[in-house]
C-alpha positions in Angstrom: 82.7 52.0 86.6 79.6 52.3 89.8 80.5 51.2 92.6 78.4 50.0 95.7 80.0 51.1 99.0 79.8 50.5 102.7 80.4 52.7 105.0 80.4 53.6 108.7 81.1 56.7 110.7 81.2 56.5 114.4 81.0 52.8 115.4 77.3 51.5 114.7 76.1 54.2 112.3 76.4 52.9 109.1 75.2 53.9 104.8 75.3 51.9 101.6 76.5 54.4 99.1 75.9 53.4 95.8 78.2 55.7 93.5 77.2 56.4 89.7 79.4 57.9 86.5 78.7 60.4 85.1 77.4 58.7 82.0 74.4 57.7 83.9 74.6 54.4 83.4 72.7 52.7 86.3 73.7 49.6 88.6 72.3 46.0 88.2 71.5 44.3 90.6 71.8 40.6 90.0 68.1 39.4 89.5 68.2 41.5 86.4 66.5 44.6 87.8 68.0 48.2 87.1 68.9 50.1 90.2 69.4 54.2 90.4 70.3 56.4 87.7 73.3 58.5 88.9 71.3 61.2 87.3 68.5 60.9 89.5 65.9 58.9 86.6 63.8 56.8 87.6 65.2 52.9 86.4 63.2 50.5 84.5 63.3 46.4 85.8 63.2 43.6 83.8 59.7 43.1 86.1 58.3 46.0 85.1 59.0 47.9 88.3 59.8 51.3 88.3 61.8 53.6 90.9 60.9 57.6 92.1 62.0 60.3 90.1 64.4 60.8 93.3 66.2 57.8 92.4 65.6 54.9 95.4 67.7 51.7 95.1 64.6 49.4 95.0 64.0 47.1 98.2 65.5 50.6 100.5 63.9 53.0 101.5 65.0 56.9 102.7 66.9 57.2 99.7 68.9 60.7 99.7 70.0 61.8 96.1 72.4 64.3 96.9 76.7 63.2 96.8 78.7 62.7 98.9 82.1 62.0 99.3 83.8 59.1 100.9 87.6 58.7 102.2 89.1 59.2 98.4 87.5 61.7 97.5 84.7 60.2 95.3 81.5 61.9 95.1 78.4 59.4 95.1 74.9 60.0 94.4 72.6 58.8 96.2 72.9 56.8 99.8 70.5 54.0 101.6 70.9 53.8 105.8 71.2 50.3 106.2 72.6 48.7 109.7 75.9 47.7 110.0 77.1 46.3 113.2 80.5 46.4 115.2 80.5 43.6 117.0 81.1 45.5 120.0 81.8 43.9 123.7 80.5 44.1 126.9 82.4 44.4 129.9 81.2 44.1 133.6 83.6 45.6 135.8 83.2 43.4 139.3 84.9 45.0 141.8 86.1 42.9 145.4 84.7 44.7 147.7 85.6 42.4 150.9 87.7 43.1 153.9 90.6 42.4 152.1 90.6 45.3 150.2 89.7 47.4 152.4 92.5 46.5 154.9 94.9 47.1 152.5 94.0 50.5 152.0 93.6 50.6 148.1 89.7 50.5 148.0 90.1 54.7 146.7 93.0 54.6 144.7 91.4 51.2 142.7 88.2 53.3 142.1 90.6 56.2 140.9 92.2 53.7 138.3 90.0 51.9 137.1 87.1 54.6 136.5 89.7 57.0 133.7 89.4 53.9 131.8 85.6 53.2 131.5 85.3 56.8 130.7 87.8 56.6 127.7 87.2 53.6 126.1 83.4 54.1 126.6 82.2 54.6 123.2 83.7 51.0 122.4 82.6 49.0 124.8 79.5 48.2 126.5 80.6 48.6 130.4 79.0 47.3 133.4 79.7 47.5 136.8 79.2 46.1 140.2 80.4 45.0 143.4 80.5 42.5 145.7 80.7 40.9 149.6 79.1 39.6 152.5 78.6 38.6 155.7 78.0 35.0 157.6 74.2 37.0 158.9 73.3 38.3 154.4 76.2 36.4 151.5 74.3 38.7 149.0 77.6 38.0 146.6 76.8 40.7 143.8 75.2 44.2 145.5 72.4 45.9 145.0 71.9 47.4 142.1 74.4 46.5 139.8 74.9 48.8 137.0 73.6 47.2 133.9 76.0 47.3 130.6 75.3 50.2 128.0 77.4 52.8 125.5 78.4 55.9 127.2 77.6 54.6 130.4 80.7 56.6 132.9 78.1 58.9 134.6 76.2 55.9 135.5 79.0 54.2 136.7 80.8 56.8 138.3 78.0 57.6 140.3 77.6 54.0 141.7 81.1 53.3 142.2 82.1 56.7 144.0 78.4 56.4 146.3 79.9 53.0 147.4 81.9 55.5 149.6 85.5 55.5 151.5 84.4 53.9 154.6 83.8 50.2 154.5 80.2 48.0 155.7 79.8 47.0 159.2 80.6 43.5 160.0 83.4 41.0 158.9 83.5 41.3 155.0 83.7 37.8 152.9 84.8 37.2 149.8 81.5 35.0 147.8 83.2 35.5 144.1 82.5 32.1 143.3 78.7 33.7 144.1 79.1 37.0 142.5 80.6 35.4 139.2 77.7 33.5 138.5 75.2 36.5 139.6 77.3 38.6 137.3 77.4 35.7 134.1 73.5 36.2 134.7 73.2 39.4 134.4 75.5 39.6 131.1 73.3 36.4 129.8 69.9 38.3 130.5 71.1 41.3 128.4 69.7 40.6 124.6 71.3 43.8 123.4 75.4 43.1 123.8 76.1 42.7 120.0 79.7 40.5 120.8 81.3 38.9 123.1 80.6 39.3 127.1 83.3 40.0 129.6 83.8 39.5 132.9 86.7 41.9 134.3 87.2 40.8 137.8 89.1 43.1 140.2 89.8 41.8 143.1 92.6 41.3 146.4 91.7 38.1 148.2 92.7 34.7 146.5 90.9 33.3 149.4 86.9 33.3 148.3 85.0 32.2 150.7 81.1 31.3 151.0 80.6 33.9 153.6 81.2 30.8 156.6 84.7 30.6 156.4 85.5 27.0 155.2 88.5 25.4 154.1 90.0 28.2 151.6 90.8 25.5 148.5 87.0 24.7 149.2 86.1 28.8 147.7 88.9 28.6 145.3 87.8 25.3 144.0 84.1 26.7 143.3 84.8 29.7 142.4 87.3 27.5 139.3 84.2 25.6 138.6 81.8 29.3 138.6 84.4 30.0 135.9 84.6 27.5 133.8 80.7 27.3 134.3 80.1 31.2 133.0 83.0 30.4 129.9 80.8 27.3 128.8 77.8 29.6 128.9 79.8 32.6 127.1 80.9 34.9 129.1 85.1 34.9 129.5 86.6 36.3 132.8 89.9 38.5 133.0 91.5 38.5 136.0 93.4 41.4 137.6 94.8 41.1 141.3 96.7 43.4 143.6 99.6 41.5 145.1 100.1 42.5 148.5 102.4 40.5 151.7 99.3 38.7 152.8 98.7 36.5 149.9 99.2 32.8 150.8 97.9 31.8 147.8 98.6 33.9 144.9 98.9 30.9 142.4 95.4 30.3 142.6 95.0 34.0 141.3 96.9 32.5 137.8 93.6 29.3 138.1 91.0 32.3 138.5 92.3 33.2 135.1 93.0 30.4 133.9 89.3 28.6 134.7 87.6 31.9 133.4 89.1 31.4 130.0 87.5 27.6 130.0 91.1 26.4 130.5 91.7 23.6 132.9 94.6 24.2 135.4 97.4 22.1 137.0 96.4 22.7 140.7 97.7 19.3 142.1 95.0 19.6 144.7 92.4 19.3 142.4 94.2 16.4 140.3 94.5 14.9 143.5 91.9 12.0 143.2 91.3 7.9 143.1 88.8 5.4 141.8 86.4 6.1 145.0 88.1 9.3 146.9 88.9 12.8 145.7 91.3 14.8 148.1 87.9 18.4 147.8 85.6 16.5 147.9 86.1 14.8 151.3 86.9 18.1 152.9 84.5 20.4 150.8 81.0 18.2 150.2 79.4 19.3 153.3 79.3 22.9 151.9 76.1 23.3 149.9 77.6 25.5 147.6 80.3 24.0 146.3 77.9 21.1 146.0 76.0 23.1 143.6 78.9 24.5 142.2 80.4 20.6 141.3 76.7 19.8 139.9 76.5 22.9 137.3 80.1 22.1 136.7 78.6 18.4 135.5 81.4 16.5 137.8 80.4 13.0 139.3 80.6 12.1 142.6 84.6 12.1 144.4 85.4 14.6 141.7 86.1 18.3 142.4 84.0 21.0 141.8 86.5 22.2 138.7 87.8 21.0 136.0 91.6 20.1 136.3 94.1 18.5 134.2 98.3 17.9 134.3 99.2 19.9 131.1 97.2 22.6 132.6 97.2 26.3 131.0 99.9 29.3 130.5 97.2 32.1 131.0 97.8 34.1 133.8 95.9 36.8 136.1 97.3 40.6 135.8 99.0 40.5 139.8 100.6 43.4 140.5 101.0 45.6 143.9 100.5 49.0 141.9 97.2 50.1 141.2 98.7 52.2 138.8 100.0 49.9 136.9 97.1 47.7 137.5 94.6 50.8 136.0 97.3 50.3 133.1 96.7 46.9 132.1 93.0 47.0 132.6 93.1 49.9 129.5 95.6 47.7 127.8 93.8 44.7 127.5 90.2 45.9 127.2 91.5 48.2 124.5 92.3 44.9 122.7 88.7 43.5 123.2 87.3 46.2 120.9 85.9 44.0 118.0 87.5 44.4 114.9 84.7 42.0 112.9 81.7 44.3 111.1 78.6 42.6 110.5 75.8 42.8 107.7 73.7 40.1 108.7 70.7 42.4 110.0 70.5 44.4 106.8 69.9 43.4 103.4 73.0 43.8 101.5 75.9 41.2 101.1 79.2 40.7 99.0 78.8 38.0 96.9 81.1 34.8 96.9 84.3 35.3 94.3 84.3 39.1 95.1 85.7 39.4 98.2 88.6 40.5 97.3 87.3 43.6 95.4 87.2 45.7 97.6 89.0 48.6 99.2 88.7 49.4 102.9 89.5 52.7 104.6 90.0 52.7 108.6 90.9 56.6 110.1 90.5 57.1 106.4 94.0 55.7 105.5 94.0 52.6 102.5 94.0 49.3 104.2 96.3 46.7 102.7 94.6 43.6 101.5 96.5 41.5 103.5 95.0 43.3 106.4 91.3 42.4 105.7 89.0 39.5 105.1 85.5 38.5 104.4 84.7 36.0 106.9 81.6 34.9 105.1 79.1 37.4 103.1 78.1 39.2 105.7 81.0 39.7 108.2 84.0 41.6 107.5 87.3 41.3 109.3 90.4 43.6 110.1 93.9 42.0 110.9 96.7 42.9 112.1 98.3 46.1 112.1 94.8 47.4 111.5 92.9 46.1 113.8 95.6 47.1 116.1 94.7 50.9 114.6 91.0 49.9 115.0 91.0 49.0 118.6 93.3 53.2 119.5 90.4 54.3 121.1 90.8 57.9 119.6 89.9 55.7 116.0 86.5 56.1 115.1 86.0 55.9 111.2 85.3 52.6 109.0 85.3 52.4 105.3 83.9 50.3 103.2 84.1 50.0 99.5 83.0 47.2 96.4 82.4 47.5 93.4 78.5 47.3 92.6 78.7 43.5 91.0 80.2 42.2 93.8 77.7 43.6 96.3 73.7 41.8 96.4 71.0 43.6 97.6 68.3 40.6 98.8 
């Protein structure tokens, strides 16, 4: 029986493999046209179309007629390149460069923990990088230039990160987190090359963000929560990793940031203190232009805070630890889990026929995957599940192969 195979070697490189039996029977397409014969002879369709003597699949140029092997050792008579895209995630690493980080003497240790994670996972994740701080005179937020996201981006990120040095800039370094989140979100949304989900990975040691002018701490926190919720509404989730230390006055605020970063509504009593004609945060923060701007961007009306809050709250938590090595390990584990288990053929001219989704054989790292560990979400989207997904998400695993019977494949 002839079989059409979708195969992928390294992430992002793929081929459609069409195997014919030794008898040379051609694979018929859904519209009745004959496909390529296994013996390399041309096939003629009902419409009178004739392939070349080299054996080209109708509609797919550039066929290699030489046999090639799949994970099970079978040989296939030819292959035609198609684009099979894994939904590679994009992660913008946003590092707090405020005075509190330098005050904790953790800048170097944090850098030395983050960079190896980027180096190890750079083949599976599109990493970008930026830092943020500001002063009363110049509240820049995201410092320029930011490193734009890309695969295999370690060298550029390492050069930018280490180039900042161990000595803090002059002046009182502030923490304009909301501003930086907004800028990082805009940068990610402008990245038209991102095929999968977009994330901000916030690494911070300061639970008391501000607008570079020392407002009441709750105003900066409320604006940060609003900025994270706005980012989520635009398709950018934020993962929060924070340094625990004795100087933290409001460690729970880190968890509120993590919840807002996923689009949740924290159960913050201060944010829930709203009456019919008054609101606690509104009365405390309404004089700050940036707070007002974030409140407006988050769609909140008069007397309400900038962020959205609920009594139900959320169980999401920031990764909070006083050990930089543990923080780096937490970042690695989280980012590994972002490696997408979804593969998309939407940009090619190939799809799996409805009703034939269970007829395929799927291999990860040259091992056949049980039927209950993958599924077709639609005719062009395949998803790995459970143990198969966990295996695929390991950084060292890069081989993926999917094969379906020829009559289960539609070439559009």
